[in-house]
Backbone bond lengths (Angstrom), bond angles and torsions (degrees), N, CA, C in turn:
res aa  C-N    CA-C-N  psi(-1)  N-CA   C-N-CA  omega(-1)  CA-C   N-CA-C  phi
1 M - - - 1.456 - - 1.498 113.64 -
2 A 1.320 121.13 121.39 1.416 128.11 176.80 1.488 113.75 -51.71
3 D 1.351 117.08 134.36 1.440 121.47 -179.24 1.566 109.53 -113.15
4 S 1.283 115.15 122.90 1.553 122.19 -176.40 1.598 106.57 -102.23
5 S 1.308 122.11 15.08 1.446 122.31 177.50 1.482 116.83 -52.90
6 F 1.413 115.53 -24.30 1.512 118.88 -172.01 1.603 109.06 -109.64
7 N 1.269 114.63 11.95 1.472 121.95 168.42 1.474 111.65 -84.15
8 Q 1.304 110.31 153.93 1.453 114.16 173.22 1.489 114.39 -67.34
9 R 1.332 117.18 156.89 1.496 117.48 177.89 1.575 108.11 -133.52
10 T 1.374 108.35 151.83 1.453 120.05 169.15 1.382 108.32 -137.37
11 L 1.320 119.57 -167.66 1.495 126.43 170.50 1.441 119.14 -85.45
12 K 1.268 116.41 158.63 1.539 115.27 177.91 1.529 111.06 -86.82
13 E 1.338 119.63 -23.63 1.359 127.47 -179.79 1.460 115.78 -162.35
14 P 1.394 116.61 157.49 1.359 116.34 -178.44 1.586 113.22 -65.29
15 I 1.405 109.70 160.34 1.625 109.92 179.00 1.507 100.72 -159.42
16 S 1.418 115.65 149.27 1.493 117.52 -174.80 1.634 106.28 -132.79
17 C 1.272 107.05 165.34 1.482 112.95 168.90 1.542 108.73 -150.05
18 E 1.272 115.25 166.00 1.528 121.63 175.69 1.537 115.25 -124.64
19 G 1.177 116.24 144.75 1.542 121.07 174.86 1.423 116.00 -162.25
20 V 1.286 119.85 -153.30 1.546 123.73 179.47 1.463 105.89 -125.34
21 G 1.312 118.59 145.90 1.389 124.57 173.10 1.601 111.11 -71.93
22 L 1.322 114.17 136.20 1.349 116.30 -176.82 1.637 117.26 -59.86
23 H 1.199 112.32 -46.63 1.608 122.22 177.13 1.529 110.57 -80.93
24 S 1.217 119.51 -49.79 1.567 122.52 -178.45 1.484 114.32 -72.90
25 G 1.338 113.38 -33.47 1.610 115.35 -177.52 1.558 110.76 69.36
26 A 1.414 118.20 5.25 1.444 128.13 166.38 1.477 117.98 -73.18
27 P 1.330 118.82 145.48 1.518 118.70 173.83 1.467 112.06 -69.81
28 V 1.218 117.53 144.74 1.410 121.50 -177.95 1.652 112.17 -148.69
29 K 1.256 113.66 137.81 1.467 121.40 177.15 1.440 114.21 -109.39
30 L 1.389 114.68 125.85 1.477 127.43 179.89 1.475 112.16 -106.73
31 T 1.249 125.66 128.18 1.458 132.86 170.71 1.536 111.20 -123.79
32 L 1.448 110.02 131.09 1.437 118.96 178.91 1.595 101.05 -105.57
33 L 1.262 113.92 134.39 1.531 123.65 179.20 1.532 109.03 -124.21
34 P 1.401 116.44 145.12 1.329 116.21 174.26 1.495 113.88 -69.65
35 A 1.238 116.52 157.97 1.565 126.69 -170.13 1.537 109.23 -139.18
36 P 1.351 114.74 150.81 1.501 111.76 -177.33 1.635 104.69 -84.13
37 A 1.331 107.57 179.11 1.506 118.53 -179.53 1.514 111.37 -62.29
38 N 1.414 109.86 137.98 1.457 120.12 179.91 1.505 115.09 72.92
39 H 1.360 118.26 10.17 1.410 122.72 176.21 1.502 114.26 -74.48
40 G 1.348 113.86 -38.59 1.514 124.98 177.54 1.648 104.11 81.58
41 V 1.269 108.35 -169.52 1.459 116.08 175.31 1.519 114.84 -97.12
42 V 1.260 118.15 114.26 1.433 123.15 -168.79 1.573 108.49 -121.72
43 F 1.255 117.23 133.18 1.475 125.27 178.35 1.473 112.00 -99.25
44 V 1.338 117.99 135.58 1.576 122.81 178.44 1.481 107.91 -133.10
45 R 1.284 115.64 124.20 1.469 125.38 170.21 1.559 109.25 -78.02
46 T 1.301 117.87 110.94 1.560 123.86 -176.51 1.561 113.40 -90.28
47 D 1.407 113.06 -5.20 1.511 113.34 -174.98 1.574 105.09 -95.61
48 L 1.213 119.83 4.55 1.414 123.26 -177.76 1.590 115.73 -103.01
49 P 1.306 120.35 145.75 1.476 116.87 179.03 1.455 114.80 -53.46
50 Q 1.499 118.04 -40.58 1.258 120.23 -168.93 1.679 99.47 -114.66
51 K 1.386 114.34 121.19 1.567 117.64 -176.61 1.597 107.83 -79.21
52 V 1.236 117.62 96.04 1.501 118.71 178.17 1.580 109.76 -85.57
53 E 1.247 112.82 128.27 1.524 116.49 179.03 1.490 110.41 -85.32
54 I 1.258 119.21 132.45 1.411 124.74 174.81 1.558 114.22 -122.02
55 P 1.328 116.04 104.06 1.456 119.24 -178.02 1.488 114.21 -67.89
56 A 1.231 125.03 138.87 1.478 130.31 -177.90 1.429 110.12 -76.27
57 L 1.455 115.67 66.92 1.415 128.30 175.15 1.451 117.20 -118.84
58 A 1.284 117.57 150.13 1.518 117.97 -170.71 1.530 110.22 -61.61
59 K 1.326 118.12 -30.95 1.466 124.24 177.85 1.407 113.97 -55.26
60 H 1.425 117.89 -25.88 1.494 122.54 -175.19 1.561 110.89 -99.86
61 V 1.357 115.81 12.80 1.450 114.53 176.19 1.448 105.35 -80.21
62 V 1.393 115.68 133.51 1.425 120.77 -175.78 1.576 113.37 -125.12
63 D 1.322 112.97 -3.65 1.540 118.45 -179.39 1.517 109.82 -163.74
64 T 1.242 116.60 134.06 1.539 119.13 172.04 1.627 105.30 -139.23
65 S 1.340 119.96 22.71 1.330 125.46 -172.42 1.537 112.58 -93.92
66 S 1.289 122.38 -14.87 1.442 128.30 -176.75 1.441 118.66 -104.62
67 L 1.446 113.87 30.72 1.440 122.49 175.98 1.499 106.58 71.13
68 A 1.360 117.27 24.48 1.518 119.23 -177.21 1.519 106.67 -157.11
69 T 1.339 117.99 166.94 1.338 125.07 172.66 1.699 109.37 -102.33
70 T 1.335 111.53 124.19 1.524 118.19 178.48 1.565 109.63 -112.78
71 L 1.347 110.89 129.00 1.556 117.86 171.22 1.469 105.97 -99.80
72 G 1.340 114.40 152.26 1.463 122.43 -177.50 1.606 111.46 -156.40
73 R 1.340 114.80 150.45 1.433 119.80 172.50 1.467 107.47 -162.01
74 D 1.294 112.06 134.84 1.552 116.55 178.00 1.430 112.17 59.24
75 G 1.336 118.85 35.75 1.473 123.76 -179.17 1.562 116.87 75.89
76 V 1.289 116.82 -0.66 1.514 125.61 178.35 1.480 105.19 -95.03
77 K 1.374 119.54 131.27 1.482 126.48 173.35 1.436 114.65 -119.94
78 I 1.380 112.88 154.04 1.467 121.60 171.27 1.543 103.07 -138.44
79 G 1.382 115.36 118.69 1.429 124.17 -177.78 1.566 117.35 -98.86
80 T 1.304 113.97 164.37 1.492 121.66 171.59 1.566 106.35 59.27
81 V 1.235 116.70 46.10 1.496 122.92 -176.67 1.568 114.09 -81.50
82 E 1.339 116.93 -19.16 1.457 121.21 -163.19 1.569 115.21 -69.45
83 H 1.316 120.37 -28.84 1.429 121.04 178.46 1.485 112.90 -77.96
84 L 1.349 119.63 -36.37 1.467 121.15 169.68 1.574 110.62 -62.65
85 L 1.270 114.18 -48.96 1.463 119.01 178.25 1.513 116.44 -57.81
86 A 1.341 117.24 -35.47 1.351 119.83 175.35 1.578 110.80 -70.37
87 A 1.355 114.06 -37.08 1.478 115.83 173.59 1.474 115.08 -61.75
88 L 1.250 120.90 -43.60 1.396 124.46 174.85 1.470 117.06 -65.35
89 A 1.278 115.71 -43.12 1.513 117.85 169.33 1.417 112.69 -63.99
90 G 1.322 120.53 -42.54 1.441 119.86 -176.68 1.494 110.19 -67.94
91 M 1.253 117.11 -31.24 1.528 116.22 -177.01 1.673 107.08 -94.42
92 G 1.241 119.59 9.03 1.444 120.53 173.23 1.502 112.72 74.45
93 I 1.303 120.33 21.06 1.521 120.87 174.08 1.432 114.24 -82.42
94 D 1.386 114.37 126.40 1.534 120.91 -174.06 1.447 109.76 -104.39
95 N 1.283 118.66 -25.94 1.513 118.16 -172.72 1.582 105.77 -141.16
96 V 1.417 110.36 124.38 1.522 120.98 174.17 1.520 107.47 -164.05
97 R 1.314 107.78 147.85 1.542 115.97 176.75 1.564 101.40 -103.71
98 V 1.394 113.24 124.06 1.495 121.28 174.18 1.443 117.44 -102.77
99 E 1.323 121.73 103.28 1.373 127.38 -177.57 1.514 110.25 -90.50
100 V 1.316 121.57 121.63 1.477 122.46 178.81 1.587 108.94 -129.00
101 D 1.298 115.49 130.12 1.514 119.19 178.51 1.344 118.53 -89.79
102 G 1.387 118.35 30.57 1.495 126.77 174.66 1.408 111.70 -164.88
103 P 1.402 119.19 179.67 1.465 126.15 -173.84 1.560 112.63 -74.21
104 E 1.190 122.77 -6.34 1.578 127.38 179.19 1.383 112.62 -135.59
105 V 1.437 112.23 145.89 1.457 115.94 160.90 1.528 110.81 -69.48
106 P 1.369 114.75 138.88 1.526 113.46 179.24 1.473 117.15 -61.19
107 I 1.330 117.52 139.23 1.439 123.81 -174.32 1.573 111.29 -63.23
108 M 1.295 116.27 -35.04 1.449 123.85 -174.83 1.498 106.67 63.00
109 D 1.404 118.62 -124.12 1.410 120.17 -178.53 1.543 113.60 -101.70
110 G 1.330 113.22 15.27 1.414 122.48 178.12 1.622 119.41 85.09
111 S 1.406 108.99 1.58 1.453 118.61 174.65 1.399 117.09 -116.99
112 A 1.198 120.97 -168.59 1.561 123.87 176.35 1.462 110.40 -96.40
113 A 1.373 123.20 -11.85 1.455 125.59 -167.20 1.562 108.31 -64.77
114 P 1.410 123.41 -41.30 1.475 116.09 176.78 1.540 112.03 -54.60
115 F 1.343 120.73 -42.17 1.414 125.26 -178.70 1.469 113.62 -66.98
116 A 1.296 117.58 -39.89 1.399 122.59 173.55 1.527 115.02 -61.44
117 Y 1.411 110.87 -34.75 1.501 119.85 176.76 1.599 104.79 -66.64
118 L 1.242 115.20 -51.85 1.556 116.97 179.22 1.590 110.17 -49.87
119 V 1.402 119.67 -46.22 1.402 118.68 178.74 1.525 115.49 -61.46
120 K 1.343 110.68 -39.61 1.527 117.95 179.17 1.576 111.52 -66.90
121 T 1.360 115.81 -39.29 1.485 117.90 177.70 1.470 113.56 -72.94
122 A 1.239 118.88 -27.64 1.445 124.47 -174.78 1.582 106.92 -80.11
123 G 1.323 110.01 -35.04 1.562 116.63 178.74 1.499 106.98 99.46
124 V 1.303 114.77 156.23 1.593 118.32 176.24 1.430 109.46 -110.10
125 R 1.218 121.49 128.34 1.450 123.71 171.50 1.599 111.18 -109.96
126 V 1.339 110.98 128.04 1.418 123.08 -174.63 1.492 108.96 -85.81
127 L 1.311 120.13 124.81 1.442 122.99 -174.63 1.589 105.30 -93.80
128 S 1.345 116.53 169.12 1.464 125.12 -179.98 1.502 111.53 -77.42
129 E 1.326 114.72 -29.12 1.509 119.45 -178.79 1.421 113.51 -70.41
130 P 1.330 123.86 140.87 1.420 127.91 176.21 1.515 112.29 -74.17
131 K 1.294 118.72 150.93 1.526 120.54 172.34 1.555 110.87 -70.49
132 S 1.262 113.00 155.01 1.459 120.91 164.51 1.454 113.34 -109.52
133 F 1.237 119.37 142.87 1.422 121.68 -178.40 1.629 113.27 -120.79
134 I 1.294 118.88 157.14 1.380 121.25 172.93 1.451 105.84 -103.50
135 V 1.261 120.86 121.75 1.463 124.16 -178.81 1.584 110.59 -106.44
136 I 1.273 117.12 122.98 1.472 119.01 -177.63 1.628 105.85 -78.19
137 K 1.276 115.28 123.64 1.502 127.32 -178.83 1.434 111.89 -89.25
138 R 1.331 121.27 -39.48 1.533 120.70 -178.76 1.490 106.25 -147.53
139 Q 1.388 113.78 157.01 1.380 123.54 -177.16 1.558 112.19 -65.10
140 V 1.419 110.63 136.49 1.479 119.85 -178.72 1.526 105.35 -133.04
141 T 1.360 123.92 127.32 1.401 129.77 176.87 1.391 114.97 -123.35
142 V 1.345 113.36 143.29 1.623 117.02 173.64 1.443 103.15 -134.18
143 T 1.311 115.28 146.38 1.473 123.99 -179.80 1.604 111.40 -132.33
144 D 1.343 115.14 157.75 1.408 126.63 176.32 1.477 106.04 -144.79
145 G 1.398 125.45 90.20 1.415 121.42 -174.53 1.519 108.12 66.51
146 D 1.260 118.06 -126.42 1.440 125.67 -173.56 1.603 105.48 -93.19
147 K 1.353 120.59 -1.43 1.401 120.01 -179.50 1.522 108.68 -87.90
148 E 1.386 116.55 147.21 1.416 114.98 -174.44 1.623 104.57 -148.06
149 A 1.341 116.77 148.06 1.394 121.75 171.72 1.534 109.34 -142.99
150 T 1.291 113.68 132.71 1.564 116.98 -178.15 1.494 114.40 -142.43
151 F 1.389 108.58 135.39 1.474 113.71 171.36 1.491 109.25 -106.58
152 S 1.323 120.60 137.33 1.509 123.93 175.25 1.578 108.67 -139.34
153 P 1.379 114.57 164.35 1.456 117.49 -165.47 1.517 101.52 -74.71
154 A 1.353 115.35 151.77 1.482 126.78 179.48 1.552 108.43 -159.23
155 T 1.264 122.69 173.55 1.457 128.15 -176.47 1.544 108.01 -98.52
156 R 1.336 120.49 -6.69 1.397 122.97 178.46 1.488 109.62 -153.12
157 F 1.356 120.63 -173.87 1.419 123.17 -179.88 1.508 107.84 -99.62
158 R 1.415 118.28 116.02 1.394 128.63 -177.50 1.590 108.18 -128.68
159 I 1.336 119.13 139.93 1.311 125.58 175.19 1.523 108.84 -120.97
160 D 1.337 119.84 132.70 1.523 120.52 163.77 1.454 105.63 -122.26
161 C 1.357 113.23 125.45 1.444 120.82 -176.97 1.408 112.15 -126.83
162 T 1.458 116.13 131.99 1.374 120.82 -179.44 1.553 110.42 -129.34
163 I 1.304 122.99 139.39 1.448 130.74 -178.58 1.567 109.67 -121.64
164 D 1.240 116.93 153.01 1.543 120.34 168.78 1.487 109.08 -161.41
165 F 1.273 117.79 99.88 1.390 125.75 -172.11 1.560 110.23 -98.80
166 K 1.267 117.55 8.69 1.509 122.25 -175.95 1.440 112.80 42.65
167 H 1.456 112.66 48.00 1.408 121.07 176.89 1.612 106.26 -134.07
168 P 1.292 112.04 143.70 1.526 119.57 -178.42 1.583 114.39 -47.06
169 L 1.341 113.43 -35.86 1.476 116.69 -174.07 1.546 112.62 -99.85
170 I 1.396 118.89 -10.64 1.440 121.10 -174.23 1.531 105.75 -138.16
171 S 1.243 118.79 55.16 1.485 121.49 -176.19 1.637 105.80 -115.16
172 D 1.309 109.92 124.44 1.631 113.82 170.28 1.571 112.76 46.83
173 Q 1.323 113.98 64.59 1.364 122.86 171.26 1.547 106.26 -106.13
174 A 1.398 116.81 140.98 1.426 120.90 -179.51 1.545 111.45 -143.56
175 I 1.301 119.52 148.79 1.486 123.69 -175.34 1.435 106.78 -148.15
176 T 1.361 119.59 142.90 1.488 125.75 164.74 1.412 109.76 -109.55
177 F 1.316 120.28 141.28 1.484 133.71 -178.78 1.500 113.61 -124.88
178 E 1.304 117.79 118.42 1.464 118.20 174.06 1.455 102.17 -104.76
179 F 1.392 114.15 123.87 1.465 115.64 -173.11 1.455 119.55 -68.86
180 S 1.264 116.48 133.24 1.448 128.89 163.27 1.472 111.59 -168.08
181 D 1.411 118.46 154.65 1.502 118.70 -171.04 1.511 108.86 -63.69
182 R 1.323 116.32 -33.22 1.346 122.55 -179.59 1.583 113.32 -65.81
183 N 1.272 112.49 -44.81 1.497 114.52 178.51 1.508 109.62 -68.64
184 F 1.287 121.18 -40.28 1.375 123.26 176.42 1.543 114.54 -52.46
185 S 1.295 110.66 -53.66 1.481 117.98 177.96 1.672 116.18 -53.88
186 R 1.337 104.33 -42.22 1.510 111.51 -171.84 1.629 108.60 -84.59
187 E 1.324 115.26 -36.85 1.562 115.91 -167.77 1.452 111.96 -106.29
188 I 1.453 122.64 -25.12 1.324 122.03 -167.41 1.478 117.92 -117.95
189 A 1.363 118.67 -44.04 1.418 125.18 -166.96 1.440 115.49 -60.11
190 R 1.340 120.08 -30.27 1.540 123.55 -178.15 1.539 114.05 -84.22
191 A 1.260 118.38 0.48 1.484 124.46 -175.95 1.541 104.75 -79.56
192 R 1.430 114.42 124.11 1.531 118.20 -172.93 1.495 105.84 -98.32
193 T 1.354 108.19 155.25 1.481 117.39 168.52 1.516 115.51 -59.50
194 F 1.295 124.11 156.50 1.402 127.44 -175.52 1.552 114.93 -143.29
195 G 1.238 113.59 155.45 1.465 118.81 177.29 1.529 110.95 -154.51
196 F 1.370 112.93 159.66 1.376 124.64 175.29 1.567 111.74 -80.07
197 L 1.307 118.68 138.08 1.404 121.21 -176.53 1.623 110.06 -56.39
198 R 1.330 115.24 -40.77 1.429 118.10 -179.79 1.618 114.27 -62.11
199 D 1.337 112.07 -37.62 1.425 121.02 179.08 1.507 107.91 -70.07
200 V 1.348 117.01 -49.39 1.469 114.95 179.17 1.537 116.55 -55.51
201 E 1.314 114.07 -42.85 1.468 116.12 171.00 1.509 122.15 -57.35
202 M 1.375 106.40 -34.46 1.515 113.77 176.45 1.518 111.22 -73.66
203 L 1.291 116.82 -36.59 1.486 123.70 -178.60 1.503 105.52 -67.11
204 K 1.342 123.97 -43.42 1.498 123.63 -177.23 1.537 106.58 -68.33
205 K 1.333 122.01 -36.31 1.402 123.32 177.23 1.548 111.94 -62.18
206 A 1.305 113.94 -30.28 1.515 122.33 175.56 1.577 116.60 -84.29
207 G 1.328 111.66 2.69 1.499 122.90 176.96 1.521 113.94 80.25
208 L 1.405 113.44 18.34 1.487 121.53 175.02 1.472 112.97 -110.33
209 A 1.271 120.31 166.28 1.603 127.28 175.08 1.486 102.58 61.55
210 R 1.307 122.02 36.25 1.511 121.02 169.92 1.384 115.13 -64.95
211 G 1.325 121.24 -27.31 1.504 125.26 179.48 1.488 106.79 -96.93
212 G 1.262 125.91 8.73 1.410 127.83 -176.57 1.556 110.10 -73.88
213 S 1.338 119.09 136.02 1.545 115.61 175.27 1.600 102.65 -161.79
214 L 1.447 107.00 176.06 1.484 111.75 179.14 1.537 108.53 -71.72
215 E 1.394 121.96 -5.99 1.403 120.14 170.57 1.474 120.32 -81.49
216 N 1.287 118.08 -11.24 1.479 123.52 179.82 1.512 108.10 -140.54
217 A 1.285 125.57 26.35 1.464 124.93 165.95 1.527 111.69 -164.75
218 I 1.259 114.96 157.87 1.486 121.33 169.03 1.398 104.50 -90.72
219 V 1.428 111.66 129.25 1.579 116.65 -179.08 1.585 104.87 -118.83
220 V 1.376 114.32 126.28 1.479 115.57 -178.45 1.570 106.40 -118.62
221 D 1.241 113.54 139.42 1.474 117.30 173.10 1.580 106.89 -102.33
222 D 1.247 119.37 -160.61 1.524 122.86 -172.15 1.487 109.55 -57.92
223 F 1.374 115.58 -34.63 1.549 118.78 -170.44 1.387 122.16 -131.91
224 S 1.473 113.61 -8.64 1.535 117.01 -173.49 1.501 110.53 -141.57
225 I 1.352 115.70 174.34 1.362 126.89 172.85 1.559 103.33 -97.97
226 L 1.237 121.62 131.18 1.498 124.29 -177.29 1.465 112.05 -88.33
227 N 1.316 120.92 -22.51 1.395 123.98 177.46 1.544 112.92 -61.56
228 P 1.289 120.60 128.66 1.470 123.49 -174.62 1.456 112.10 -63.81
229 D 1.374 118.17 -32.46 1.566 118.87 -172.56 1.597 103.57 -94.51
230 G 1.258 120.90 2.82 1.487 117.43 -179.46 1.452 118.67 68.62
231 L 1.309 118.63 -151.35 1.498 123.78 -179.03 1.474 112.13 -93.28
232 R 1.302 112.20 155.51 1.547 119.95 172.45 1.387 116.24 -85.39
233 F 1.479 111.89 -27.51 1.465 121.24 175.10 1.519 106.29 -137.35
234 P 1.292 120.02 146.67 1.479 126.00 -179.60 1.597 107.41 -53.68
235 D 1.400 114.22 -40.13 1.467 119.23 -178.86 1.597 114.08 -111.22
236 E 1.364 110.41 37.46 1.432 117.79 -179.04 1.527 119.78 -45.13
237 F 1.404 111.02 -34.39 1.446 120.34 -172.61 1.622 109.32 -65.33
238 V 1.371 116.64 -49.90 1.376 121.22 -178.93 1.558 111.38 -70.22
239 R 1.288 112.10 -29.51 1.555 113.02 179.29 1.515 106.46 -71.64
240 H 1.344 123.20 -30.00 1.433 122.45 179.30 1.534 105.78 -74.98
241 K 1.242 122.33 -38.69 1.498 118.92 177.76 1.489 112.07 -62.11
242 L 1.314 114.63 -33.32 1.496 118.70 179.04 1.547 108.37 -67.06
243 L 1.384 111.02 -42.86 1.493 114.96 176.34 1.548 112.62 -57.47
244 D 1.351 117.18 -46.16 1.455 121.57 179.25 1.619 105.65 -56.51
245 A 1.358 117.50 -47.53 1.420 113.98 -174.80 1.444 113.51 -64.05
246 L 1.364 118.82 -35.58 1.448 122.67 -179.93 1.572 109.70 -63.52
247 G 1.348 116.43 -39.76 1.470 122.24 179.06 1.586 108.39 -64.46
248 D 1.369 114.02 -46.42 1.499 121.67 -179.79 1.414 113.60 -58.07
249 T 1.328 116.48 -45.89 1.430 124.74 -176.36 1.558 113.63 -73.81
250 S 1.328 109.89 -23.63 1.502 112.05 173.59 1.437 116.70 -59.45
251 L 1.439 116.96 -16.80 1.435 125.48 178.16 1.549 110.17 -67.90
252 F 1.288 121.54 -0.20 1.505 115.68 165.83 1.473 111.30 -64.19
253 G 1.321 114.86 -32.37 1.507 116.46 177.44 1.531 108.08 102.85
254 H 1.405 118.62 -4.72 1.341 126.05 176.50 1.492 114.97 -136.78
255 P 1.270 127.45 155.94 1.519 128.52 170.64 1.529 100.20 -61.95
256 V 1.359 111.63 148.24 1.435 125.90 -172.60 1.590 107.87 -103.92
257 I 1.330 116.03 131.30 1.408 120.90 163.39 1.461 111.95 -114.23
258 G 1.384 115.52 101.49 1.540 124.61 -166.52 1.368 110.33 177.97
259 H 1.358 117.56 173.14 1.452 126.97 179.18 1.568 106.94 -110.58
260 L 1.280 120.44 112.39 1.437 126.10 177.34 1.541 108.81 -96.24
261 K 1.284 120.39 121.46 1.451 124.96 174.52 1.568 109.89 -120.77
262 V 1.320 114.72 117.98 1.453 122.51 -176.50 1.455 107.76 -120.75
263 F 1.469 117.52 133.51 1.380 121.32 178.45 1.562 103.90 -133.66
264 K 1.305 109.66 114.03 1.543 122.03 178.85 1.599 108.16 56.78
265 S 1.275 113.63 31.15 1.520 115.77 178.26 1.491 119.26 -85.47
266 G 1.209 122.28 156.69 1.480 128.92 -178.08 1.580 106.24 -132.47
267 H 1.340 111.22 -176.97 1.442 119.18 -179.85 1.429 112.62 -52.64
268 A 1.276 119.56 -47.90 1.588 120.69 179.44 1.492 115.51 -51.48
269 L 1.381 111.20 -57.90 1.363 115.47 174.57 1.482 123.55 -59.77
270 N 1.424 114.25 -35.37 1.425 120.09 174.57 1.541 111.32 -60.06
271 H 1.458 107.84 -42.28 1.513 111.21 179.23 1.504 113.03 -65.61
272 K 1.239 115.15 -36.78 1.507 124.86 -177.80 1.420 107.51 -60.73
273 L 1.391 122.46 -43.20 1.343 127.41 178.32 1.482 111.69 -64.04
274 V 1.257 118.91 -53.09 1.505 121.84 174.95 1.493 112.46 -50.49
275 T 1.269 117.30 -50.24 1.413 121.06 -178.39 1.585 111.40 -68.01
276 R 1.316 119.99 -27.22 1.463 119.40 174.79 1.436 110.37 -72.52
277 V 1.395 120.31 -41.68 1.461 119.91 -177.36 1.492 105.59 -63.64
278 L 1.310 121.74 -47.12 1.489 123.39 -178.68 1.460 118.52 -65.85
279 S 1.446 115.13 -18.18 1.516 113.83 179.59 1.512 117.73 -75.97
280 D 1.396 113.01 -11.34 1.535 113.57 177.10 1.545 107.57 -130.26
281 P 1.283 117.81 120.94 1.463 121.91 -177.70 1.446 112.88 -61.63
282 A 1.419 117.75 -20.62 1.452 119.90 -179.98 1.463 110.20 -73.58
283 N 1.352 121.29 -11.09 1.410 120.98 178.51 1.493 118.85 -85.63
284 F 1.265 115.92 -8.59 1.515 119.88 -179.52 1.502 112.68 -149.63
285 V 1.264 115.10 173.32 1.556 123.16 164.61 1.538 108.24 -142.04
286 I 1.206 117.20 146.44 1.570 122.77 170.72 1.503 106.42 -97.14
287 I 1.246 114.70 130.91 1.486 121.40 -172.75 1.548 103.19 -133.03
288 Q 1.270 114.29 152.04 1.542 119.86 -175.28 1.569 103.70 -127.90
289 A 1.385 113.91 142.69 1.471 120.84 179.37 1.597 104.64 -73.13
290 R 1.146 118.38 142.08 1.499 128.50 174.02 1.442 109.90 -59.28
291 R 1.284 119.11 140.19 1.529 120.48 178.79 1.457 115.54 -70.16
292 R 1.368 120.02 -14.37 1.434 118.55 173.62 1.636 108.05 -70.38
293 D 1.342 112.52 165.04 1.446 119.67 -177.21 1.566 106.67 -66.51
294 V 1.398 115.01 143.86 1.404 121.68 177.83 1.625 107.61 -91.65
295 E 1.180 119.62 130.74 1.535 118.84 -178.95 1.413 113.09 -90.96
296 K 1.453 119.76 -23.33 1.424 122.40 -176.63 1.468 108.40 -117.93
297 V 1.356 116.65 145.63 1.456 121.36 168.98 1.597 109.91 -110.58
298 D 1.107 116.49 -25.83 1.588 121.50 176.96 1.495 110.40 -92.76
299 L 1.311 115.80 82.53 1.453 121.97 -166.68 1.496 112.81 -95.21
300 R 1.313 116.83 140.14 1.450 124.57 165.01 1.555 110.43 -100.94
301 L 1.326 119.48 177.72 1.394 118.23 -173.21 1.504 116.88 -58.71
302 P 1.388 115.19 -49.24 1.526 119.23 -178.82 1.605 108.04 -54.98
303 D 1.276 120.04 -42.54 1.459 122.42 -177.64 1.575 106.37 -63.82
304 L 1.369 110.30 -47.24 1.537 111.60 -170.48 1.632 105.40 -65.53
305 Q 1.293 117.32 -36.66 1.482 116.35 -177.48 1.527 109.97 -66.32
306 G 1.408 118.06 -30.70 1.404 120.48 -175.83 1.541 107.38 -80.56
307 M 1.257 119.47 -23.11 1.486 121.04 -173.37 1.456 114.62 -89.48
308 L 1.323 113.83 -30.27 1.455 119.76 -171.73 1.534 115.04 -108.16
309 E 1.365 118.11 137.84 1.438 118.25 -171.77 1.580 105.35 -108.03
310 P 1.307 117.00 135.35 1.599 118.73 -179.69 1.515 108.13 -72.22
311 L 1.387 109.33 133.33 1.473 121.30 174.31 1.508 112.30 -95.64
312 V 1.325 114.05 -35.33 1.467 117.84 -179.56 1.625 105.67 -127.06
313 A 1.283 118.44 127.83 1.496 122.53 -178.68 1.491 110.48 -70.08
């Protein structure tokens, strides 16, 4: 049977949702539309007179300081993109036009699950063009104090994520994720963003997190979780940090083949790592799946080298 696992993917039909912006608190509508091969993920603000297209690429990141990743181009910005990007990467979607009628992607329930549900509901269309991958060729590490993020060579995409907030409920959690869309939906997508009560109050005084609530975030005080329904996973905190890292590293613009290891990392350090990898062509190579059918999905390095053709030496 022919296997299309390494062909590009888009949606079968458009689909929309409505929610509020995490920081603005304003209502926002998001629409995902099918896109042709090699289009990539492109954001468009539909509430402005001129529709500026912002490709989901690291070079368009303009802010990571507000506990979210913001893309921008020609003065136009789209904030809190990481959960949607994680869902698209986790579901293997390469090409989609993302229309948003406000400055933020809606926060929904604070996880990537609503966006993954949109993809499943719209359906996935497999295109005839092969996927391109970014393959990590040598180890690259960035640090910020005791925080660290590293990409190193591997035969598939793997993430090791560790957090330690020196809090009785969020101390020294670690998780390893072997990439597949099934693993993403089952293990990562439903993990929600979280914050400390003291920080939420401070953010709201600064005019941020106006849309934040117990319906779209886990809120923790000094000793307890304030959400009445508790956690979705015992280690939901580290799972969400891994989700963020997946969304941030999707800004390579290609699926990754490499080992990502993050320790106490956040959006700023994730972006710094992606930028550092891209800063030197010796760190990576772009490869493309051959147009012939792929017989194996569970690949080891010899199979991978035989199946993929280098595009960049």
